[in-house]
C-alpha positions in Angstrom: 114.9 65.3 137.0 111.6 67.1 137.5 109.7 66.2 140.6 106.1 64.8 140.5 104.9 68.0 142.1 106.4 70.2 139.3 105.2 67.9 136.6 101.6 68.0 138.0 101.5 71.8 137.7 101.1 71.4 133.9 97.3 70.8 133.5 94.3 72.1 131.5 94.3 75.3 133.6 97.9 76.0 132.6 96.8 76.9 129.0 96.0 80.6 128.8 94.0 82.0 125.9 94.8 85.6 125.1 91.8 87.5 123.9 91.2 90.8 122.1 94.3 93.0 122.2 96.1 91.0 125.0 98.6 89.4 122.5 99.8 92.8 121.5 100.3 93.9 125.2 102.1 90.6 126.0 104.5 90.8 123.0 104.4 94.3 121.5 107.7 93.7 119.6 105.9 91.2 117.4 103.5 93.9 116.1 105.5 97.1 116.0 108.9 98.6 116.6 109.3 99.5 120.3 112.3 101.9 120.2 109.9 104.9 119.9 106.1 105.1 119.2 106.8 106.3 115.6 105.8 103.1 113.9 102.8 102.8 116.0 101.7 106.3 115.0 102.6 105.6 111.4 99.7 103.1 111.3 97.3 106.0 111.9 99.1 108.2 109.3 98.9 105.3 106.8 95.2 105.0 107.2 94.8 108.7 106.3 97.1 108.2 103.4 95.0 105.3 102.2 92.0 107.6 101.9 94.2 109.9 99.8 95.3 106.9 97.7 91.6 106.2 97.1 91.2 109.8 95.8 88.9 111.0 98.6 91.3 113.0 100.8 93.3 116.2 100.0 94.8 117.1 103.4 96.5 115.2 106.2 97.5 117.2 109.3 99.7 115.8 112.1 100.0 117.7 115.4 102.5 117.2 118.2 100.5 118.4 121.3 102.1 119.8 124.5 100.8 117.0 126.6 102.8 114.4 124.7 100.0 113.2 122.5 99.9 113.2 118.7 96.8 113.7 116.5 96.3 112.8 112.9 93.5 114.5 111.0 92.3 113.9 107.4 89.4 115.1 105.2 88.5 111.7 103.9 85.2 109.9 104.0 85.4 109.2 107.8 85.3 105.7 109.3 81.8 104.3 109.4 80.3 104.3 112.9 77.1 102.3 112.4 76.5 98.8 113.7 78.4 96.1 111.8 75.9 93.8 110.1 77.3 90.6 111.5 79.0 91.7 114.8 76.3 94.1 115.9 79.0 96.4 117.4 79.8 99.9 116.1 82.3 99.6 113.3 84.3 102.5 114.7 84.9 100.4 117.8 85.7 97.2 115.9 88.3 99.1 113.8 90.3 100.0 116.9 89.8 96.9 119.1 89.8 93.9 116.8 93.0 92.4 115.2 92.5 91.7 111.5 89.4 93.7 110.9 89.2 96.6 108.4 88.3 98.0 105.1 91.3 96.7 103.2 90.0 93.1 103.3 87.1 94.0 101.0 88.7 93.7 97.6 85.7 92.7 95.6 83.7 94.8 93.1 82.4 97.9 94.8 84.8 97.4 97.8 85.8 100.4 99.8 89.5 100.2 98.8 91.2 98.6 95.8 94.7 99.4 97.1 95.8 100.0 100.6 98.6 99.7 103.0 97.1 100.5 106.4 93.3 100.6 106.6 92.4 99.4 110.0 93.9 95.9 109.8 96.2 94.9 112.7 97.9 98.4 112.7 95.6 100.8 114.5 94.5 98.1 116.9 98.1 97.8 117.9 98.3 101.6 118.3 95.3 101.5 120.5 96.5 98.6 122.6 99.8 100.4 123.4 98.3 103.8 124.2 97.4 105.3 127.6 94.5 106.9 125.7 93.2 107.1 122.2 90.3 109.4 121.1 88.6 109.3 117.8 86.3 111.8 116.2 84.5 111.2 112.9 82.6 113.6 110.7 80.3 111.7 108.4 76.7 111.7 107.0 75.7 114.9 108.8 76.8 113.5 112.2 79.8 113.7 114.5 80.8 110.5 116.3 83.2 110.4 119.2 84.8 107.4 121.0 87.7 107.0 123.4 89.8 104.1 124.7 92.3 103.5 127.5 94.8 100.7 127.0 92.7 99.4 124.2 89.4 99.3 126.2 86.4 101.5 125.6 86.2 104.2 128.3 83.9 106.6 126.6 81.3 104.8 124.5 80.2 105.9 121.0 78.4 109.3 121.2 76.7 111.0 118.2 75.6 114.6 117.6 74.6 116.5 114.5 77.2 118.5 112.6 76.9 122.2 113.6 76.5 124.9 110.9 79.9 125.9 109.5 81.5 122.7 110.9 83.5 120.4 108.6 81.4 117.8 106.8 83.6 114.7 106.7 86.9 113.3 107.9 88.6 111.5 110.8 90.7 112.7 113.7 92.7 110.3 115.9 94.6 111.5 118.9 97.0 109.1 120.6 98.8 109.2 124.0 101.5 106.5 123.7 102.0 104.4 126.9 105.7 104.9 128.0 105.9 101.3 129.4 105.9 99.8 126.0 108.6 101.9 124.4 112.3 102.5 125.1 111.6 106.2 124.6 108.5 108.2 124.0 110.5 111.0 122.3 109.6 110.9 118.6 112.6 111.0 116.2 111.7 114.3 114.6 113.8 113.8 111.4 112.3 110.4 110.8 108.7 111.8 111.2 109.4 114.7 108.9 110.9 112.3 106.3 107.8 110.1 106.6 105.4 112.9 106.1 107.4 114.5 103.3 107.6 111.2 101.4 103.8 110.8 101.7 103.3 114.2 100.1 105.8 113.2 97.3 104.0 110.0 96.6 100.6 111.7 96.5 100.7 114.7 94.2 98.0 117.2 95.0 97.7 116.2 98.7 98.9 118.6 101.3 100.6 117.1 104.4 101.5 119.2 107.4 103.2 118.9 110.8 102.4 121.3 113.6 104.2 121.6 117.0 102.0 123.1 119.6 104.8 124.2 122.0 106.6 126.3 119.4 103.7 127.1 117.2 105.7 126.0 114.1 104.0 124.4 111.1 105.7 122.6 108.2 103.8 121.9 105.1 104.6 119.6 102.1 102.8 119.7 98.8 104.5 118.4 95.7 103.5 118.7 92.0 106.9 117.5 90.6 106.6 114.1 92.4 109.4 111.6 92.5 111.8 113.5 90.3 112.1 116.6 92.5 112.3 114.4 95.6 115.1 112.2 94.2 117.1 115.3 92.9 116.9 116.9 96.3 118.3 113.8 98.0 121.2 113.0 95.6 124.7 113.6 96.8 126.3 113.2 93.4 125.6 114.6 89.9 123.6 112.1 87.8 125.7 110.6 84.9 122.7 110.8 82.5 119.2 112.4 82.7 116.9 110.7 85.1 114.8 107.8 84.0 111.3 108.3 85.3 107.9 107.0 84.5 104.7 105.4 85.7 102.7 102.5 84.3 99.6 100.7 85.6 97.6 97.7 84.3 94.4 98.6 82.4 91.4 96.4 81.8 92.9 94.9 78.7 95.8 93.6 80.7 93.7 92.1 83.5 94.6 88.6 82.5 98.1 89.2 83.8 97.7 91.8 86.5 94.8 93.4 88.4 93.5 96.6 87.0 95.3 99.5 88.6 98.4 97.5 89.6 101.7 99.0 88.6 104.4 101.4 89.7 105.8 104.9 89.4 109.6 105.3 89.5 112.5 107.7 89.1 116.1 106.4 88.7 119.4 108.2 88.6 122.8 106.7 87.8 126.0 108.1 89.2 129.6 106.9 89.0 130.6 108.0 92.5 129.2 108.8 95.9 126.6 107.2 98.1 123.3 106.0 96.5 119.8 107.0 97.6 117.2 104.2 97.6 113.6 104.4 98.8 110.7 102.1 97.9 107.0 102.1 98.8 104.1 99.7 98.4 100.7 101.4 98.5 102.5 104.4 100.2 104.0 102.1 102.9 107.7 102.6 103.2 109.6 99.3 102.7 113.0 100.1 104.2 114.2 96.5 103.7 113.2 96.4 100.0 111.5 93.3 98.7 110.3 91.8 95.4 109.2 95.2 94.0 112.8 96.4 94.2 113.9 93.1 92.7 111.5 93.8 89.8 113.1 97.2 89.2 116.5 95.6 89.3 115.4 93.0 86.8 113.8 95.5 84.5 116.9 97.9 84.5 119.3 95.0 84.0 117.3 93.5 81.1 117.0 96.8 79.3 120.6 97.9 79.7 122.0 94.5 78.9 119.8 94.4 75.7 121.1 97.8 74.7 124.7 96.8 75.2 124.2 93.6 73.2 122.3 95.5 70.4 125.2 97.9 70.0 128.0 95.4 70.5 129.5 97.5 73.3 130.7 94.7 75.7 134.4 93.8 75.5 135.3 90.2 75.1 135.2 88.1 78.3 133.0 90.6 80.2 129.8 89.0 81.6 127.2 91.4 83.1 125.4 90.7 86.3 122.3 92.5 87.7 124.4 94.1 90.5 126.7 95.7 87.9 123.7 97.8 86.8 122.0 98.2 90.2 125.0 99.1 92.4 125.2 102.7 91.0 121.5 103.3 90.8 119.7 105.7 93.1 115.9 105.5 92.9 112.5 106.2 94.4 109.9 103.5 93.6 106.2 103.5 94.4 104.4 100.3 93.6 100.6 99.7 93.7 99.8 96.0 94.5 96.3 94.8 95.0 97.0 92.4 97.8 100.5 93.0 99.2 102.2 90.2 101.2 104.7 91.7 103.7 107.3 90.0 105.8 106.1 90.6 109.4 103.7 93.1 110.8 106.2 96.0 110.5 105.9 95.8 106.7 109.5 96.5 106.1 109.9 94.1 103.2 107.5 93.0 100.4 107.3 89.3 99.7 104.7 89.2 97.0 106.1 87.1 94.2 104.0 88.7 91.4 105.4 92.1 92.3 108.8 91.2 90.8 107.2 90.4 87.4 104.9 93.4 87.7 107.6 96.1 88.2 110.1 94.4 85.8 107.6 94.3 83.0 106.5 97.9 83.4 110.0 99.3 83.7 112.0 97.4 81.1 110.2 98.4 77.9 110.2 102.2 78.7 113.9 102.1 79.5 114.7 100.1 76.3 112.8 102.7 74.3 114.5 105.7 76.0 118.0 104.2 75.6 117.5 103.6 71.9 116.1 107.2 71.5 119.1 108.7 73.4 122.0 106.5 72.2 124.8 108.8 73.5 123.3 108.7 77.0 122.9 104.9 76.6 126.6 104.5 75.8 127.6 106.5 78.8 125.5 104.2 81.0 126.9 101.1 79.2 130.5 102.3 80.0 129.6 102.6 83.7 128.0 99.2 83.8 130.9 97.5 82.0 133.5 99.1 84.4 131.5 97.7 87.3 131.6 94.3 85.8 135.3 94.4 85.0 136.0 95.5 88.6 133.9 92.6 90.0 135.6 90.1 87.7 139.1 91.2 88.6 138.3 90.8 92.3 136.9 87.3 91.6 140.1 86.3 89.7 142.2 87.3 92.7 140.2 85.0 94.9 140.7 82.2 92.3 144.5 82.5 92.4 144.6 82.2 96.2 142.8 78.8 95.9 145.7 77.2 94.1 145.6 75.1 90.9 145.6 71.5 92.3 141.9 71.0 91.7 140.5 67.4 91.2 138.6 66.6 88.0 134.9 67.7 88.6 132.2 65.1 88.5 130.8 64.5 85.0 127.2 65.0 86.1 127.9 68.4 87.7 126.5 71.2 85.6 128.8 74.0 86.8 128.1 77.7 86.8 130.2 80.1 84.7 131.2 82.5 87.5 134.1 81.8 89.8 133.1 84.3 92.4 132.5 82.7 95.8 130.3 85.7 96.7 127.8 84.7 94.0 128.1 81.0 93.3 125.6 78.4 94.7 125.2 74.7 94.0 122.0 72.8 94.3 122.2 69.1 95.3 119.1 67.9 93.5 117.1 64.7 94.2 116.8 62.7 91.0 118.1 63.0 87.4 114.7 64.2 86.0 114.5 67.0 88.5 118.2 67.8 87.8 117.2 68.2 84.1 114.5 70.8 84.9 116.9 72.6 87.3 119.6 72.8 84.6 117.2 74.4 82.2 115.6 76.7 84.7 118.7 77.9 86.6 120.8 81.0 86.2 123.8 79.4 84.5 126.0 82.3 85.5 125.9 81.7 89.2 123.9 78.4 89.8 125.4 74.9 89.5 123.4 71.7 89.6 124.6 68.3 91.0 121.9 65.6 90.5 122.0 62.8 93.1 120.8 59.3 92.3 118.7 57.6 94.9 119.2 58.2 98.7 122.6 59.2 100.0 124.4 56.8 102.3 123.7 57.3 106.1 127.2 58.6 106.9 126.8 59.0 110.6 128.9 55.9 111.6 131.0 55.7 108.4 134.8 56.2 109.0 136.2 59.3 107.2 138.7 57.3 105.1 135.8 55.1 103.8 133.5 57.9 102.7 134.8 58.1 99.1 133.8 54.5 98.5 130.4 56.0 98.0 130.1 57.6 94.6 127.5 60.3 95.6 129.6 61.5 98.6 132.7 61.5 96.5 131.0 63.6 93.9 129.7 66.1 96.5 133.1 66.6 98.1 134.9 67.0 94.7 132.2 69.4 93.4 132.4 71.6 96.6 136.2 71.6 96.6 136.1 70.6 100.4 137.5 67.4 101.9 135.8 65.7 104.9 137.1 67.2 108.1 136.4 67.3 111.9 134.8 70.0 114.1 138.2 71.1 115.5 139.9 71.6 112.1 140.6 75.2 111.1 138.4 76.6 108.3 141.0 79.2 107.4 143.8 81.2 108.8 141.8 84.4 109.2 138.9 82.7 111.1 136.4 84.9 109.3 133.0 85.0 111.0 129.8 83.5 109.6 128.3 85.1 106.5 125.3 87.4 106.8 122.0 87.4 104.9 119.7 84.9 103.4 117.6 84.4 106.5 114.4 85.7 105.0 111.7 83.3 103.5 112.1 84.9 100.2 115.4 85.9 98.5 118.9 86.2 100.1 122.2 86.1 98.3 124.7 88.2 100.3 128.3 87.5 99.7 130.9 86.0 102.0 134.6 86.4 102.3 137.0 84.1 100.4 139.0 81.7 102.6 142.7 81.9 102.9 144.9 79.0 101.9 145.7 76.4 104.5 142.2 75.8 106.0 139.7 73.0 105.3 137.5 75.5 103.4 140.3 77.0 101.3 139.1 75.2 98.1 135.4 76.0 98.6 133.8 76.7 95.2 130.3 77.8 96.2 129.1 80.3 98.8 125.8 78.4 99.2 125.3 74.7 99.2 121.6 74.1 98.8 119.8 70.9 99.4 116.9 70.6 96.9 114.6 67.6 97.3 111.0 66.8 96.8 108.5 68.3 99.2 107.2 64.9 100.3 108.4 62.4 103.0 111.0 60.8 100.8 112.4 64.3 100.1 112.6 65.0 103.8 114.5 61.8 104.3 117.0 62.8 101.7 117.4 66.2 103.5 118.1 64.4 106.7 120.7 62.1 105.2 122.5 65.1 103.5 122.4 67.2 106.7 123.8 64.2 108.6 126.6 64.0 106.1 127.4 67.7 106.4 127.2 67.8 110.2 129.3 64.7 110.7 132.0 65.1 108.0 131.8 68.7 106.8 130.9 70.6 110.1 132.7 73.8 109.1 130.3 74.2 106.2 127.4 74.2 108.6 129.2 76.3 111.3 130.1 79.0 108.7 126.6 79.2 107.3 127.2 77.8 103.8 124.5 75.1 104.0 120.9 75.8 103.1 117.7 73.8 102.5 115.5 74.9 99.5 111.8 74.6 100.1 109.9 73.8 96.9 106.1 73.8 96.9 104.0 70.7 97.4 100.8 72.1 95.8 99.7 74.4 93.1 96.3 76.1 93.3 94.9 77.3 90.0 92.8 80.2 91.2 89.9 81.7 89.1 89.5 85.4 88.4 87.6 87.1 91.3 86.7 90.7 91.5 89.6 92.8 90.2 92.0 90.0 90.7 92.9 88.0 87.6 93.3 84.2 87.4 96.6 83.1 88.9 98.7 80.1 89.8 99.4 80.0 93.5 102.0 77.8 95.2 101.7 76.2 98.6 104.6 74.8 100.6 102.4 72.3 102.5 98.8 71.4 103.4 98.5 74.3 105.8 99.4 76.9 103.2 97.1 75.3 100.7 94.2 75.6 103.1 95.1 79.2 103.8 95.1 79.9 100.1 91.6 78.3 99.7 90.3 80.2 102.6 91.6 83.4 101.1 90.0 82.6 97.8 86.6 82.1 99.5 87.0 85.5 101.2 87.7 87.1 97.9 84.5 85.9 96.5 85.7 82.9 94.5 82.9 80.3 93.8 83.3 77.1 95.8 85.1 74.5 93.7 86.1 77.0 90.9 89.7 76.4 91.8 91.8 73.3 91.1 94.6 71.8 93.2 97.6 69.9 91.8 100.0 68.1 94.0 103.6 67.8 92.8 104.7 64.2 93.1 108.3 65.4 92.7 110.5 68.1 91.4 110.7 66.3 88.1 107.0 67.2 87.5 107.8 70.9 87.5 108.9 72.5 84.2 112.0 74.8 84.2 109.9 78.0 84.5 108.0 76.7 87.5 111.1 75.5 89.2 112.8 78.9 88.6 109.9 80.9 89.9 109.2 78.9 93.1 112.6 77.4 94.1 115.6 78.8 92.2 115.1 82.5 91.8 116.9 84.3 94.6 114.3 87.0 94.8 111.2 84.7 95.2 112.4 81.4 96.6 112.3 80.2 100.1 115.8 79.2 101.2 116.4 78.3 104.8 119.9 78.6 106.4 121.0 75.5 108.4 122.4 76.3 111.9 122.7 74.5 115.3 120.2 76.9 116.9 120.0 76.8 120.7 121.8 73.4 121.0 125.5 73.2 121.6 127.7 70.8 119.5 127.6 68.0 122.1 123.8 68.1 122.4 123.5 68.1 118.6 125.8 65.0 118.4 123.6 63.2 121.0 120.5 64.0 119.0 122.0 62.8 115.7 123.3 59.7 117.4 119.8 58.8 118.6 118.2 59.5 115.2 120.9 58.1 112.9 122.9 55.6 114.9 122.5 51.9 113.9 122.5 50.7 117.4 119.8 53.2 118.6 116.7 51.4 117.5 115.4 51.1 121.0 115.9 54.9 121.6 114.1 55.7 118.4 111.2 53.4 119.3 110.9 55.1 122.6 110.9 58.5 121.0 108.2 57.4 118.5 106.0 56.0 121.3 106.3 59.2 123.3 105.9 61.7 120.4 104.5 59.7 117.5 100.9 61.0 117.9 102.2 64.5 117.4 103.3 63.8 113.8 101.1 64.1 110.8 101.8 61.2 108.4 101.9 62.0 104.7 100.9 58.7 103.0 
């Protein structure tokens, strides 16, 4: 028990407000990778690349100095250094000392940048905060401006002088001395830096990128005219099966109702039947090493075109069902997407989460590939043979898994709409609240891999129900039979191999990695789906149904939870119909809750939307969504939010105690006490 003295130490003065760049110094790992300063320096390089992306920069020079510092120099417009009209502080200072300040936020007509990846947002402020020293020189409007920082604080105020005769006219130079205390090592990974700079040159034809090492005097220069094709061919380890599929497409003014003008992608794809594949993707020149929705769009476009070609020419053998991975697994590619307002997962920008990017890239890549395949039928048939072989191999592996499960399967519930696949690696079942929502889900699902089990009303609170009485409840009986798993206890063995928990699906968008099949003899031996997804309304009643189902799984199907098979789908509660603003077309935006809705409205205001020009709809339930909306927001593995269920920091006994307090029939007094203590911290949705 805490003493009165220790409890009294928590008072108003205990709350510390971090200002300026203090949050970055306190938790640098939240803002950048801390193994080496490479990502921190990449933010500076990205800013120079954004000038090139805007068409106002032709050279980017990176220098590794003998004192351990790194400088990045470009011949762009130069960062403005006059006073900010609202802040009355030099803009050059704001850029390097304020989080969330920069040119990339001005997307309206006449804005400085239409497309950007870096551009003085959080990025260079983080670079500055984690540096012993950072010095900036700007050539602009006939003047030279200099400014220097130490640990993010100004140590040499802004100084101006006139540009000397013969001196360069415009550009920016940033020199950084990384602070060793924030990084595991200050040694830059040379190969990674070279790859980064080379890729920038590839993605920006006509721009020269160089790397100079002062100690050795060596300089490497990259300038590409062949673009993505040459880059991909140099990196391939195997001979392409057919000629490379390459192209570029961007939205014009006539397409602005669908996408913003200038949005689109450039791509180069090679198919091979052996060897490792090479995959690189970029958004506004930012490398996305963890992929994201733009890669999913390429996958969708390739699959749609090749599947259409196979069906048109009747090439698929009987019984073979194609899946997107049958096409994508042997594809090497370089993809460079331009997205007006990219939404990344985390500050390190390793994964793109923008939902519209999937549709953008898919739409622009599918039609050209369909045309190319039908103009080169022999090449198309070669590619079709490769894809069909991949599908046959996958189906044979799934059939082996099915045989190990045994044949004594109970009759499936009549209201279960099952999926066609029998591959545990791919299958998922959605336990859907209500028959009407179940109808939309059935129409909107991927029938190959997604099953739907509608649940009528609220499931029984099974916390204190004896195991042998569970099947008296029809809903619980149907859930158990559909899953192929009988109720069991925490000490029962899931399988003889004791395989570890599955990986993947932890991101807010996407997921879908496979998991090993279970050997006969364990309580999960008959499992029919790799993912069991609870899909209920986004309101209070929906949350109650989630709790009841989670109680059922934890109490009577604990190995499903322990092995990571249980998920909660997060449908949106609101839809915001946003008007066209600037270069951005009208759009339907979805919000998970009130907080996200307010954030969307705030963003619309910043983008210049007239007050009240948007409309807000609240979904009373999943049944109000049509099949297309439900697919886009909740069912599509590439754009949905699917949360894995796990015990977290609590051990099993602590979790049992918590469930007992919340769900036990004799715990009314404990629940009342909990509500009296914590009730005012809850927002009630009436």
